[in-house]
gemmi code that builds the backbone of each chain (N, CA, C; Angstrom):
import gemmi

chains = {
    "A": [
        ("MET", (0.829, -1.185, 0.000), (0.000, 0.000, 0.000), (0.876, 1.251, 0.000)),
        ("VAL", (0.576, 2.159, -0.886), (1.404, 3.361, -1.000), (0.550, 4.607, -0.793)),
        ("LYS", (1.053, 5.503, 0.035), (0.372, 6.771, 0.310), (1.328, 7.916, 0.031)),
        ("GLU", (0.768, 9.014, -0.438), (1.619, 10.166, -0.734), (0.985, 11.422, -0.151)),
        ("VAL", (1.838, 12.274, 0.399), (1.329, 13.543, 0.908), (2.363, 14.631, 0.617)),
        ("SER", (1.871, 15.814, 0.255), (2.757, 16.934, -0.022), (2.773, 17.846, 1.204)),
        ("VAL", (3.980, 18.105, 1.695), (4.110, 18.887, 2.924), (4.810, 20.213, 2.623)),
        ("ASN", (4.247, 21.302, 3.115), (4.860, 22.618, 2.917), (5.904, 22.872, 3.987)),
        ("ALA", (7.031, 22.189, 3.821), (8.167, 22.316, 4.738), (9.365, 21.698, 4.031)),
        ("SER", (10.556, 21.984, 4.532), (11.757, 21.404, 3.937), (11.797, 19.909, 4.238)),
        ("ALA", (12.584, 19.164, 3.447), (12.716, 17.719, 3.669), (13.309, 17.458, 5.052)),
        ("GLU", (14.277, 18.281, 5.455), (14.906, 18.129, 6.769), (13.871, 18.241, 7.891)),
        ("HIS", (13.031, 19.285, 7.753), (12.023, 19.519, 8.770), (10.983, 18.393, 8.776)),
        ("ALA", (10.536, 18.000, 7.575), (9.524, 16.940, 7.471), (10.059, 15.642, 8.075)),
        ("PHE", (11.311, 15.319, 7.772), (11.927, 14.102, 8.301), (11.992, 14.166, 9.826)),
        ("LYS", (12.364, 15.330, 10.320), (12.516, 15.491, 11.763), (11.174, 15.370, 12.492)),
        ("VAL", (10.141, 15.963, 11.911), (8.814, 15.883, 12.547), (8.297, 14.439, 12.493)),
        ("PHE", (8.569, 13.765, 11.378), (8.084, 12.388, 11.244), (8.735, 11.475, 12.284)),
        ("THR", (10.010, 11.712, 12.585), (10.768, 10.788, 13.444), (10.865, 11.290, 14.889)),
        ("ASP", (11.703, 12.283, 15.086), (11.911, 12.856, 16.414), (10.600, 13.412, 16.973)),
        ("GLY", (9.769, 13.950, 16.069), (8.525, 14.590, 16.504), (7.299, 13.707, 16.387)),
        ("ILE", (7.485, 12.403, 16.336), (6.346, 11.494, 16.104), (5.262, 11.662, 17.163)),
        ("ASP", (5.676, 12.019, 18.375), (4.705, 12.193, 19.457), (3.739, 13.348, 19.176)),
        ("ARG", (4.164, 14.281, 18.323), (3.313, 15.445, 18.022), (2.130, 15.088, 17.131)),
        ("TRP", (2.235, 14.001, 16.373), (1.158, 13.723, 15.420), (0.588, 12.305, 15.506)),
        ("TRP", (1.237, 11.414, 16.242), (0.741, 10.046, 16.315), (-0.624, 10.026, 17.020)),
        ("PRO", (-1.615, 9.340, 16.452), (-2.971, 9.390, 17.029), (-3.039, 8.750, 18.411)),
        ("ARG", (-3.702, 9.416, 19.316), (-3.814, 8.948, 20.706), (-4.688, 7.705, 20.828)),
        ("GLN", (-5.710, 7.635, 19.981), (-6.659, 6.523, 20.141), (-6.070, 5.204, 19.658)),
        ("HIS", (-4.968, 5.324, 18.911), (-4.413, 4.100, 18.347), (-3.284, 3.584, 19.221)),
        ("HIS", (-3.634, 3.009, 20.346), (-2.616, 2.576, 21.278), (-2.919, 1.158, 21.703)),
        ("ILE", (-1.879, 0.313, 21.766), (-2.120, -1.099, 22.052), (-2.059, -1.403, 23.545)),
        ("GLY", (-1.688, -0.436, 24.353), (-1.559, -0.686, 25.790), (-2.896, -0.684, 26.514)),
        ("GLN", (-2.864, -1.056, 27.795), (-4.083, -1.116, 28.596), (-4.518, 0.279, 29.042)),
        ("SER", (-3.547, 1.129, 29.358), (-3.904, 2.483, 29.757), (-3.546, 3.436, 28.606)),
        ("PRO", (-4.124, 4.669, 28.623), (-3.960, 5.572, 27.483), (-2.498, 5.905, 27.163)),
        ("LEU", (-2.270, 6.264, 25.919), (-0.920, 6.602, 25.456), (-0.482, 7.946, 26.020)),
        ("LYS", (0.718, 7.960, 26.615), (1.275, 9.211, 27.122), (2.252, 9.793, 26.105)),
        ("THR", (3.179, 8.964, 25.643), (4.196, 9.434, 24.717), (4.497, 8.384, 23.658)),
        ("GLU", (4.597, 8.826, 22.406), (5.022, 7.934, 21.324), (6.500, 8.219, 21.062)),
        ("VAL", (7.316, 7.165, 20.972), (8.763, 7.346, 20.848), (9.310, 6.605, 19.641)),
        ("LEU", (10.139, 7.304, 18.865), (10.918, 6.648, 17.818), (12.374, 7.034, 18.061)),
        ("GLU", (13.193, 6.060, 18.447), (14.612, 6.333, 18.703), (15.308, 6.603, 17.371)),
        ("THR", (15.915, 7.802, 17.284), (16.351, 8.315, 15.993), (17.741, 7.835, 15.607)),
        ("ARG", (17.831, 6.534, 15.345), (19.095, 5.937, 14.885), (18.791, 4.561, 14.311)),
        ("LEU", (19.736, 4.038, 13.550), (19.587, 2.698, 12.998), (19.436, 1.700, 14.153)),
        ("GLY", (18.431, 0.842, 14.072), (18.200, -0.136, 15.134), (17.396, 0.413, 16.298)),
        ("GLY", (17.060, 1.708, 16.240), (16.303, 2.339, 17.323), (14.923, 1.724, 17.477)),
        ("ARG", (14.408, 1.751, 18.710), (13.085, 1.175, 18.968), (11.979, 2.169, 18.643)),
        ("TRP", (10.833, 1.615, 18.269), (9.620, 2.395, 18.055), (8.589, 1.849, 19.030)),
        ("TYR", (8.158, 2.695, 19.959), (7.239, 2.206, 20.987), (6.401, 3.337, 21.579)),
        ("GLY", (5.362, 2.938, 22.299), (4.529, 3.905, 23.005), (4.692, 3.724, 24.500)),
        ("ILE", (4.606, 4.817, 25.242), (4.630, 4.734, 26.700), (3.235, 5.076, 27.206)),
        ("SER", (2.644, 4.142, 27.953), (1.305, 4.363, 28.497), (1.370, 5.273, 29.713)),
        ("GLU", (0.201, 5.782, 30.092), (0.163, 6.650, 31.279), (0.562, 5.903, 32.545)),
        ("ASP", (0.386, 4.559, 32.539), (0.806, 3.773, 33.708), (2.303, 3.432, 33.656)),
        ("GLY", (3.002, 3.957, 32.637), (4.451, 3.768, 32.566), (4.895, 2.559, 31.753)),
        ("SER", (3.960, 1.698, 31.398), (4.343, 0.512, 30.625), (4.651, 0.891, 29.171)),
        ("GLU", (5.504, 0.092, 28.550), (5.901, 0.352, 27.166), (5.313, -0.690, 26.232)),
        ("CYS", (4.880, -0.240, 25.052), (4.318, -1.147, 24.052), (5.114, -1.013, 22.767)),
        ("ASN", (5.831, -2.077, 22.423), (6.642, -2.049, 21.207), (5.786, -2.054, 19.951)),
        ("ILE", (6.263, -1.359, 18.940), (5.639, -1.422, 17.619), (6.618, -2.031, 16.623)),
        ("GLY", (7.890, -1.557, 16.652), (8.875, -2.073, 15.713), (10.232, -1.421, 15.931)),
        ("LYS", (11.017, -1.384, 14.865), (12.381, -0.856, 14.953), (12.741, -0.054, 13.712)),
        ("VAL", (13.823, 0.714, 13.808), (14.349, 1.443, 12.652), (15.263, 0.503, 11.866)),
        ("LEU", (14.870, 0.182, 10.636), (15.659, -0.740, 9.800), (16.622, 0.010, 8.885)),
        ("VAL", (16.185, 1.192, 8.417), (17.054, 2.043, 7.596), (16.921, 3.466, 8.117)),
        ("TRP", (18.064, 4.097, 8.378), (18.071, 5.472, 8.905), (18.942, 6.303, 7.988)),
        ("ASP", (18.302, 7.074, 7.117), (19.039, 7.801, 6.095), (18.465, 9.211, 5.960)),
        ("PRO", (18.651, 10.054, 7.022), (18.058, 11.394, 6.999), (18.728, 12.292, 5.966)),
        ("PRO", (18.004, 13.221, 5.307), (16.559, 13.456, 5.498), (15.726, 12.875, 4.359)),
        ("THR", (16.214, 11.800, 3.735), (15.507, 11.337, 2.535), (14.785, 10.006, 2.684)),
        ("ARG", (15.274, 9.130, 3.556), (14.687, 7.792, 3.559), (14.716, 7.163, 4.946)),
        ("LEU", (13.643, 6.430, 5.229), (13.461, 5.804, 6.528), (12.706, 4.493, 6.311)),
        ("VAL", (13.186, 3.401, 6.899), (12.418, 2.150, 6.863), (12.222, 1.678, 8.306)),
        ("LEU", (10.965, 1.421, 8.648), (10.621, 0.961, 9.997), (9.992, -0.421, 9.899)),
        ("SER", (10.175, -1.225, 10.934), (9.403, -2.464, 10.983), (8.140, -2.201, 11.792)),
        ("TRP", (7.059, -2.855, 11.387), (5.762, -2.764, 12.070), (5.425, -4.198, 12.432)),
        ("GLN", (5.522, -4.501, 13.730), (5.433, -5.888, 14.158), (4.199, -6.152, 15.017)),
        ("LEU", (3.109, -5.478, 14.629), (1.834, -5.706, 15.306), (0.999, -6.657, 14.466)),
        ("THR", (0.501, -7.700, 15.099), (-0.335, -8.667, 14.397), (-1.734, -8.103, 14.190)),
        ("ALA", (-2.579, -8.858, 13.518), (-3.966, -8.428, 13.304), (-4.710, -8.320, 14.629)),
        ("GLU", (-4.202, -9.019, 15.663), (-4.809, -8.915, 16.999), (-4.198, -7.758, 17.780)),
        ("TRP", (-3.411, -6.953, 17.094), (-2.802, -5.772, 17.691), (-1.822, -6.128, 18.815)),
        ("GLN", (-1.140, -7.236, 18.657), (-0.133, -7.647, 19.623), (1.244, -7.526, 18.972)),
        ("PHE", (2.209, -7.068, 19.765), (3.578, -7.054, 19.259), (4.092, -8.491, 19.228)),
        ("ASP", (4.678, -8.874, 18.115), (5.211, -10.221, 17.964), (6.573, -10.108, 17.270)),
        ("PRO", (7.671, -10.451, 18.002), (9.005, -10.284, 17.416), (9.207, -11.150, 16.168)),
        ("ASN", (8.382, -12.184, 16.008), (8.518, -13.055, 14.839), (7.638, -12.621, 13.679)),
        ("PHE", (6.881, -11.539, 13.890), (5.979, -11.035, 12.853), (6.589, -9.759, 12.276)),
        ("LEU", (6.573, -9.638, 10.947), (7.239, -8.478, 10.355), (6.504, -7.927, 9.138)),
        ("THR", (6.146, -6.648, 9.205), (5.783, -5.901, 8.002), (6.699, -4.675, 8.002)),
        ("GLU", (6.798, -4.014, 6.849), (7.736, -2.886, 6.742), (7.049, -1.614, 6.283)),
        ("ILE", (7.552, -0.506, 6.794), (7.078, 0.809, 6.361), (8.277, 1.581, 5.829)),
        ("GLU", (8.228, 1.922, 4.549), (9.302, 2.752, 3.985), (8.740, 4.145, 3.736)),
        ("VAL", (9.471, 5.155, 4.190), (9.039, 6.531, 3.980), (10.163, 7.283, 3.275)),
        ("THR", (9.838, 7.928, 2.158), (10.846, 8.740, 1.468), (10.404, 10.198, 1.471)),
        ("PHE", (11.393, 11.068, 1.575), (11.167, 12.511, 1.620), (11.915, 13.128, 0.439)),
        ("THR", (11.166, 13.650, -0.534), (11.782, 14.216, -1.729), (11.523, 15.715, -1.791)),
        ("ALA", (12.611, 16.500, -1.751), (12.473, 17.952, -1.802), (11.980, 18.377, -3.175)),
        ("GLU", (10.914, 19.175, -3.170), (10.388, 19.693, -4.444), (10.500, 21.208, -4.475)),
        ("GLY", (11.103, 21.748, -3.439), (11.303, 23.190, -3.317), (11.881, 23.419, -1.944)),
        ("PRO", (12.308, 24.677, -1.647), (12.905, 24.939, -0.328), (11.915, 24.655, 0.815)),
        ("ARG", (10.630, 24.839, 0.542), (9.635, 24.584, 1.578), (8.519, 23.692, 1.058)),
        ("LYS", (8.900, 22.693, 0.297), (7.904, 21.754, -0.237), (8.546, 20.378, -0.378)),
        ("THR", (7.930, 19.385, 0.243), (8.482, 18.036, 0.246), (7.400, 17.008, -0.068)),
        ("LYS", (7.741, 16.100, -0.974), (6.816, 15.003, -1.263), (7.172, 13.842, -0.340)),
        ("VAL", (6.201, 13.408, 0.444), (6.429, 12.303, 1.369), (5.631, 11.100, 0.874)),
        ("VAL", (6.343, 10.012, 0.600), (5.683, 8.788, 0.129), (5.887, 7.698, 1.170)),
        ("LEU", (4.794, 7.111, 1.607), (4.848, 6.050, 2.614), (4.331, 4.752, 2.002)),
        ("GLU", (5.146, 3.718, 2.093), (4.698, 2.408, 1.632), (4.680, 1.445, 2.813)),
        ("HIS", (3.525, 0.853, 3.078), (3.441, -0.193, 4.108), (3.393, -1.523, 3.352)),
        ("ARG", (4.451, -2.316, 3.477), (4.566, -3.502, 2.624), (4.785, -4.778, 3.438)),
        ("LYS", (4.863, -5.869, 2.700), (4.934, -7.215, 3.288), (3.662, -7.524, 4.075)),
        ("LEU", (2.548, -6.963, 3.587), (1.266, -7.169, 4.278), (0.753, -8.598, 4.108)),
        ("ASP", (1.394, -9.359, 3.258), (1.026, -10.778, 3.133), (1.217, -11.507, 4.452)),
        ("ALA", (1.998, -10.907, 5.333), (2.172, -11.494, 6.669), (0.823, -11.637, 7.377)),
        ("TYR", (-0.173, -10.812, 6.946), (-1.506, -10.905, 7.539), (-2.354, -11.977, 6.852)),
        ("GLY", (-1.705, -12.809, 6.038), (-2.435, -13.821, 5.270), (-3.018, -14.929, 6.123)),
        ("PRO", (-3.744, -15.846, 5.476), (-4.497, -16.891, 6.184), (-3.627, -17.794, 7.047)),
        ("ALA", (-2.391, -18.022, 6.640), (-1.549, -18.946, 7.398), (-1.125, -18.352, 8.739)),
        ("ALA", (-1.024, -17.040, 8.788), (-0.436, -16.394, 9.961), (-1.118, -16.736, 11.290)),
        ("PRO", (-2.460, -16.585, 11.395), (-3.078, -16.890, 12.699), (-2.940, -18.355, 13.071)),
        ("ALA", (-3.058, -19.246, 12.067), (-2.970, -20.677, 12.335), (-1.602, -21.037, 12.894)),
        ("ILE", (-0.568, -20.463, 12.298), (0.792, -20.754, 12.750), (1.004, -20.227, 14.164)),
        ("ARG", (0.510, -19.004, 14.399), (0.677, -18.439, 15.733), (-0.036, -19.289, 16.775)),
        ("GLU", (-1.236, -19.779, 16.420), (-2.013, -20.595, 17.329), (-1.259, -21.890, 17.634)),
        ("MET", (-0.656, -22.447, 16.592), (0.063, -23.702, 16.710), (1.279, -23.516, 17.618)),
        ("ILE", (1.982, -22.423, 17.407), (3.180, -22.171, 18.206), (2.791, -21.808, 19.640)),
        ("GLY", (1.697, -21.101, 19.773), (1.259, -20.690, 21.108), (2.039, -19.477, 21.564)),
        ("ALA", (1.406, -18.654, 22.391), (2.041, -17.377, 22.733), (3.003, -17.510, 23.912)),
        ("ASP", (2.560, -18.122, 24.988), (3.338, -18.066, 26.232), (3.796, -19.424, 26.736)),
        ("THR", (3.484, -20.475, 26.020), (3.806, -21.799, 26.541), (4.587, -22.607, 25.512)),
        ("GLY", (5.177, -23.675, 25.983), (5.811, -24.656, 25.095), (6.742, -24.036, 24.086)),
        ("TRP", (6.521, -24.394, 22.831), (7.408, -23.912, 21.778), (7.372, -22.403, 21.652)),
        ("GLY", (6.199, -21.858, 21.937), (6.077, -20.405, 21.824), (7.063, -19.702, 22.735)),
        ("LEU", (7.142, -20.201, 23.964), (8.040, -19.611, 24.956), (9.485, -19.756, 24.498)),
        ("ILE", (9.804, -20.947, 24.029), (11.169, -21.225, 23.586), (11.536, -20.347, 22.396)),
        ("VAL", (10.615, -20.295, 21.437), (10.884, -19.487, 20.246), (11.046, -18.017, 20.637)),
        ("ASN", (10.167, -17.548, 21.527), (10.256, -16.151, 21.951), (11.554, -15.875, 22.718)),
        ("ASN", (11.945, -16.804, 23.572), (13.196, -16.643, 24.304), (14.380, -16.611, 23.353)),
        ("PHE", (14.339, -17.518, 22.380), (15.403, -17.554, 21.390), (15.472, -16.226, 20.644)),
        ("ALA", (14.276, -15.759, 20.253), (14.236, -14.492, 19.498), (14.811, -13.362, 20.347)),
        ("ALA", (14.488, -13.374, 21.627), (14.976, -12.321, 22.521), (16.507, -12.370, 22.621)),
        ("VAL", (17.044, -13.558, 22.746), (18.490, -13.715, 22.827), (19.141, -13.332, 21.505)),
        ("ALA", (18.540, -13.825, 20.427), (19.080, -13.564, 19.093), (19.071, -12.068, 18.782)),
        ("ASN", (18.049, -11.383, 19.323), (17.964, -9.944, 19.097), (18.823, -9.157, 20.084)),
        ("GLY", (19.492, -9.884, 20.968), (20.378, -9.219, 21.914), (19.653, -8.485, 23.019)),
        ("GLU", (18.428, -8.926, 23.334), (17.663, -8.236, 24.379), (17.951, -8.830, 25.750)),
    ],
    "B": [
        ("MET", (-18.585, -2.813, -6.754), (-17.498, -2.339, -5.892), (-16.587, -3.522, -5.514)),
        ("THR", (-15.287, -3.331, -5.568), (-14.369, -4.412, -5.197), (-14.445, -4.651, -3.693)),
        ("ASN", (-13.948, -5.800, -3.263), (-13.934, -6.112, -1.836), (-13.150, -5.068, -1.066)),
        ("HIS", (-12.031, -4.654, -1.670), (-11.202, -3.678, -0.972), (-11.950, -2.360, -0.796)),
        ("ALA", (-12.596, -1.909, -1.873), (-13.339, -0.645, -1.810), (-14.454, -0.738, -0.775)),
        ("LYS", (-15.112, -1.892, -0.731), (-16.197, -2.113, 0.216), (-15.663, -2.044, 1.664)),
        ("ALA", (-14.537, -2.719, 1.879), (-13.937, -2.739, 3.218), (-13.446, -1.352, 3.599)),
        ("PHE", (-12.822, -0.680, 2.627), (-12.290, 0.661, 2.855), (-13.420, 1.625, 3.216)),
        ("ASN", (-14.525, 1.547, 2.460), (-15.672, 2.419, 2.735), (-16.281, 2.127, 4.103)),
        ("ALA", (-16.359, 0.860, 4.431), (-16.971, 0.476, 5.705), (-16.197, 1.068, 6.880)),
        ("LEU", (-14.882, 1.221, 6.715), (-14.041, 1.734, 7.799), (-13.968, 3.262, 7.800)),
        ("GLY", (-14.759, 3.898, 6.949), (-14.763, 5.357, 6.889), (-15.478, 5.983, 8.078)),
        ("ASP", (-16.383, 5.219, 8.689), (-17.130, 5.730, 9.832), (-16.336, 5.524, 11.123)),
        ("PRO", (-16.130, 6.606, 11.902), (-15.276, 6.488, 13.105), (-15.778, 5.459, 14.120)),
        ("THR", (-17.091, 5.398, 14.336), (-17.627, 4.429, 15.307), (-17.392, 2.999, 14.809)),
        ("ARG", (-17.598, 2.822, 13.513), (-17.403, 1.492, 12.928), (-15.936, 1.073, 13.056)),
        ("ARG", (-15.049, 2.066, 12.894), (-13.614, 1.797, 13.023), (-13.294, 1.371, 14.457)),
        ("LEU", (-13.932, 2.044, 15.395), (-13.735, 1.732, 16.813), (-14.217, 0.315, 17.117)),
        ("VAL", (-15.376, -0.041, 16.566), (-15.927, -1.392, 16.735), (-14.939, -2.414, 16.175)),
        ("PHE", (-14.422, -2.125, 14.988), (-13.455, -3.026, 14.353), (-12.191, -3.172, 15.211)),
        ("GLU", (-11.694, -2.044, 15.720), (-10.465, -2.077, 16.529), (-10.662, -2.882, 17.819)),
        ("ARG", (-11.861, -2.735, 18.419), (-12.146, -3.505, 19.637), (-12.180, -4.996, 19.352)),
        ("LEU", (-12.792, -5.349, 18.226), (-12.877, -6.768, 17.867), (-11.513, -7.326, 17.474)),
        ("ALA", (-10.656, -6.453, 16.950), (-9.305, -6.902, 16.583), (-8.551, -7.325, 17.837)),
        ("ARG", (-8.784, -6.574, 18.922), (-8.091, -6.903, 20.169), (-8.702, -8.126, 20.830)),
        ("LYS", (-10.019, -8.262, 20.721), (-10.688, -9.368, 21.409), (-12.058, -9.665, 20.794)),
        ("PRO", (-12.315, -10.937, 20.410), (-13.649, -11.300, 19.911), (-14.677, -11.172, 21.031)),
        ("MET", (-15.879, -10.716, 20.723), (-16.903, -10.573, 21.767), (-18.296, -10.468, 21.179)),
        ("PRO", (-19.327, -10.703, 22.028), (-20.704, -10.546, 21.553), (-21.120, -9.083, 21.527)),
        ("VAL", (-22.238, -8.809, 20.866), (-22.660, -7.426, 20.644), (-22.907, -6.674, 21.955)),
        ("GLY", (-23.448, -7.381, 22.971), (-23.746, -6.717, 24.242), (-22.511, -6.135, 24.892)),
        ("LYS", (-21.461, -6.940, 24.912), (-20.205, -6.508, 25.514), (-19.565, -5.379, 24.697)),
        ("LEU", (-19.729, -5.506, 23.407), (-19.175, -4.513, 22.487), (-19.824, -3.145, 22.715)),
        ("ALA", (-21.138, -3.173, 22.950), (-21.894, -1.921, 23.095), (-21.535, -1.189, 24.384)),
        ("LYS", (-21.090, -1.969, 25.405), (-20.700, -1.343, 26.669), (-19.486, -0.448, 26.460)),
        ("GLY", (-19.560, 0.740, 26.960), (-18.409, 1.633, 26.840), (-18.383, 2.401, 25.531)),
        ("LEU", (-19.283, 2.085, 24.616), (-19.384, 2.869, 23.390), (-20.520, 3.869, 23.565)),
        ("ALA", (-20.354, 5.036, 22.976), (-21.353, 6.089, 23.167), (-22.505, 5.967, 22.166)),
        ("VAL", (-22.820, 4.732, 21.776), (-23.943, 4.524, 20.854), (-24.833, 3.395, 21.387)),
        ("THR", (-26.055, 3.353, 20.903), (-27.007, 2.340, 21.382), (-26.646, 0.963, 20.832)),
        ("ARG", (-27.193, -0.058, 21.478), (-26.930, -1.425, 21.028), (-27.458, -1.681, 19.603)),
        ("PRO", (-28.677, -1.190, 19.262), (-29.125, -1.364, 17.869), (-28.172, -0.709, 16.864)),
        ("ALA", (-27.610, 0.436, 17.254), (-26.655, 1.114, 16.360), (-25.404, 0.256, 16.178)),
        ("VAL", (-24.947, -0.365, 17.265), (-23.778, -1.243, 17.184), (-24.085, -2.426, 16.259)),
        ("SER", (-25.303, -2.980, 16.403), (-25.715, -4.093, 15.537), (-25.686, -3.676, 14.071)),
        ("GLN", (-26.134, -2.461, 13.814), (-26.146, -1.966, 12.443), (-24.716, -1.832, 11.901)),
        ("HIS", (-23.811, -1.312, 12.729), (-22.405, -1.208, 12.313), (-21.823, -2.592, 12.043)),
        ("LEU", (-22.180, -3.555, 12.896), (-21.676, -4.925, 12.718), (-22.163, -5.521, 11.404)),
        ("LYS", (-23.396, -5.198, 11.049), (-23.948, -5.704, 9.795), (-23.125, -5.192, 8.606)),
        ("VAL", (-22.783, -3.908, 8.639), (-21.982, -3.325, 7.561), (-20.602, -3.986, 7.506)),
        ("LEU", (-20.004, -4.191, 8.690), (-18.676, -4.818, 8.759), (-18.728, -6.266, 8.255)),
        ("LEU", (-19.824, -6.966, 8.583), (-20.011, -8.346, 8.107), (-20.133, -8.358, 6.585)),
        ("ASP", (-20.972, -7.463, 6.057), (-21.186, -7.388, 4.605), (-19.886, -7.094, 3.859)),
        ("ALA", (-19.029, -6.307, 4.485), (-17.772, -5.922, 3.841), (-16.691, -6.993, 4.011)),
        ("GLY", (-17.032, -8.053, 4.741), (-16.064, -9.145, 4.923), (-14.981, -8.821, 5.946)),
        ("LEU", (-15.195, -7.749, 6.722), (-14.175, -7.346, 7.696), (-14.298, -8.142, 8.992)),
        ("VAL", (-15.495, -8.613, 9.253), (-15.798, -9.267, 10.521), (-16.524, -10.579, 10.235)),
        ("THR", (-16.330, -11.577, 11.089), (-17.084, -12.822, 10.956), (-17.879, -13.067, 12.239)),
        ("LEU", (-18.880, -13.927, 12.138), (-19.777, -14.220, 13.251), (-19.778, -15.718, 13.492)),
        ("ARG", (-19.647, -16.098, 14.765), (-19.693, -17.523, 15.094), (-20.611, -17.748, 16.286)),
        ("GLU", (-21.454, -18.774, 16.161), (-22.340, -19.139, 17.269), (-21.548, -20.004, 18.232)),
        ("GLU", (-21.480, -19.586, 19.480), (-20.826, -20.410, 20.500), (-21.814, -20.618, 21.624)),
        ("GLY", (-22.530, -21.767, 21.603), (-23.611, -22.009, 22.550), (-24.715, -21.011, 22.288)),
        ("THR", (-25.062, -20.235, 23.317), (-26.120, -19.248, 23.130), (-25.551, -17.892, 22.696)),
        ("HIS", (-24.237, -17.817, 22.625), (-23.609, -16.538, 22.282), (-23.298, -16.433, 20.794)),
        ("ARG", (-23.461, -15.242, 20.289), (-23.021, -14.945, 18.920), (-21.782, -14.072, 19.037)),
        ("ILE", (-20.634, -14.652, 18.727), (-19.362, -13.970, 18.939), (-18.856, -13.365, 17.618)),
        ("TYR", (-18.562, -12.080, 17.681), (-17.994, -11.396, 16.514), (-16.481, -11.309, 16.665)),
        ("ARG", (-15.797, -11.488, 15.540), (-14.338, -11.314, 15.539), (-13.927, -10.762, 14.179)),
        ("ILE", (-12.717, -10.240, 14.070), (-12.315, -9.759, 12.750), (-11.975, -10.971, 11.885)),
        ("ASN", (-12.205, -10.849, 10.611), (-11.965, -11.930, 9.668), (-10.502, -12.352, 9.732)),
        ("PRO", (-10.234, -13.581, 10.228), (-8.840, -13.979, 10.420), (-8.135, -14.306, 9.108)),
        ("HIS", (-8.892, -14.431, 8.030), (-8.280, -14.798, 6.749), (-8.190, -13.598, 5.835)),
        ("GLY", (-7.874, -12.477, 6.428), (-7.977, -11.299, 5.591), (-6.731, -10.455, 5.469)),
        ("VAL", (-5.901, -10.713, 4.464), (-4.885, -9.731, 4.126), (-5.620, -8.457, 3.736)),
        ("GLU", (-6.731, -8.642, 3.018), (-7.510, -7.492, 2.546), (-8.085, -6.676, 3.708)),
        ("VAL", (-8.420, -7.375, 4.774), (-8.967, -6.693, 5.951), (-7.943, -5.711, 6.504)),
        ("MET", (-6.725, -6.212, 6.696), (-5.688, -5.351, 7.258), (-5.277, -4.274, 6.259)),
        ("ARG", (-5.285, -4.645, 4.978), (-4.929, -3.669, 3.948), (-5.917, -2.494, 3.975)),
        ("ALA", (-7.190, -2.824, 4.063), (-8.230, -1.783, 4.085), (-8.108, -0.934, 5.353)),
        ("TYR", (-7.827, -1.615, 6.471), (-7.708, -0.894, 7.729), (-6.504, 0.046, 7.702)),
        ("LEU", (-5.362, -0.493, 7.258), (-4.138, 0.320, 7.245), (-4.225, 1.442, 6.215)),
        ("ASP", (-4.988, 1.214, 5.166), (-5.237, 2.243, 4.161), (-5.861, 3.477, 4.833)),
        ("ARG", (-6.914, 3.253, 5.590), (-7.566, 4.318, 6.361), (-6.619, 4.909, 7.400)),
        ("PHE", (-5.941, 3.999, 8.083), (-5.047, 4.366, 9.173), (-3.989, 5.372, 8.705)),
        ("TRP", (-3.328, 5.079, 7.572), (-2.259, 5.964, 7.100), (-2.797, 7.250, 6.495)),
        ("ASP", (-4.000, 7.190, 5.910), (-4.626, 8.429, 5.433), (-4.754, 9.428, 6.576)),
        ("ARG", (-5.292, 8.932, 7.692), (-5.512, 9.804, 8.851), (-4.183, 10.271, 9.438)),
        ("ASN", (-3.244, 9.313, 9.570), (-1.978, 9.648, 10.213), (-1.143, 10.615, 9.392)),
        ("LEU", (-1.139, 10.420, 8.076), (-0.344, 11.324, 7.244), (-0.959, 12.725, 7.224)),
        ("ALA", (-2.268, 12.795, 7.337), (-2.915, 14.105, 7.428), (-2.476, 14.801, 8.722)),
        ("ALA", (-2.421, 14.027, 9.806), (-1.987, 14.586, 11.099), (-0.512, 14.984, 11.044)),
        ("PHE", (0.290, 14.154, 10.374), (1.720, 14.454, 10.218), (1.918, 15.745, 9.428)),
        ("LYS", (1.185, 15.867, 8.332), (1.294, 17.065, 7.485), (0.964, 18.318, 8.301)),
        ("ALA", (-0.121, 18.240, 9.060), (-0.523, 19.385, 9.883), (0.574, 19.737, 10.884)),
        ("ALA", (1.171, 18.710, 11.504), (2.226, 18.953, 12.496), (3.457, 19.555, 11.832)),
        ("ALA", (3.798, 19.061, 10.652), (5.011, 19.525, 9.968), (4.848, 20.956, 9.456)),
        ("GLU", (3.584, 21.369, 9.249), (3.357, 22.693, 8.651), (3.018, 23.765, 9.688)),
        ("THR", (2.825, 23.349, 10.934), (2.476, 24.373, 11.934), (3.710, 25.004, 12.556)),
        ("GLU", (3.915, 24.768, 13.832), (4.979, 25.505, 14.522), (6.352, 24.957, 14.150)),
        ("PRO", (7.374, 25.769, 14.320), (8.720, 25.245, 14.124), (9.017, 24.216, 15.201)),
        ("PHE", (9.875, 23.315, 14.882), (10.168, 22.208, 15.777), (11.626, 22.280, 16.201)),
        ("GLU", (11.842, 22.363, 17.503), (13.238, 22.448, 17.979), (13.807, 21.064, 18.179)),
    ],
}
model = gemmi.Model(1)
for chain_id, residues in chains.items():
    chain = gemmi.Chain(chain_id)
    for i, (resn, *xyz) in enumerate(residues, 1):
        res = gemmi.Residue()
        res.name, res.seqid = resn, gemmi.SeqId(i, " ")
        for name, pos in zip(("N", "CA", "C"), xyz):
            atom = gemmi.Atom()
            atom.name, atom.element = name, gemmi.Element(name[0])
            atom.pos, atom.b_iso = gemmi.Position(*pos), 0.0
            res.add_atom(atom)
        chain.add_residue(res)
    model.add_chain(chain)
structure = gemmi.Structure()
structure.add_model(model)
structure.setup_entities()
């Protein structure tokens, strides 16, 4: 899926607001935590985490920074399943490009891809693996170690 | 109308989107769904009918309960949802980027 928006600002500024300033525009109602969203955070570096902080202080992961190339290109992982749960083994990607069309005009193109991950096999496999028990636990632990967490 | 267009249109209504988001987090019957929403139960039923018609939601009888959940076999479901989602978010981003200077 590809979306495009024209922003009346420089590419540098648009990139900065999209990343460092994500808390300024990220929708409040779209939060996966139990209590309301207090702050949306995108760590502004390669490998940086993307997460929300709830008012109760808990953190809800969304994904990570896969490509950090300011002010022109950004790739994030979006690892929320259709049940709105963060799953380290689930991966879709968001690529955002910022193309200067003038000193104060930037074309921003966002592509959310690898959406086939939401296909029919996905829930069945997750159910089979299980979330917190047996193989699910082992796989999740392995993923945590493999990711250096 | 294509399935995608139908699903996309169905998610244009904010209350319907809220109903969909609640069901995405947890399958539930209409009574439970209506609790905490600022609309009547018949209105919720009507929204569910639209979501069912658009293939976004499925219905399963479990004993005496009719449980609604989001269509688990739907790449199209998530595509339609995220389509709406990014439209709204990019509009909010544009507004933020064009208003005050950002330090």
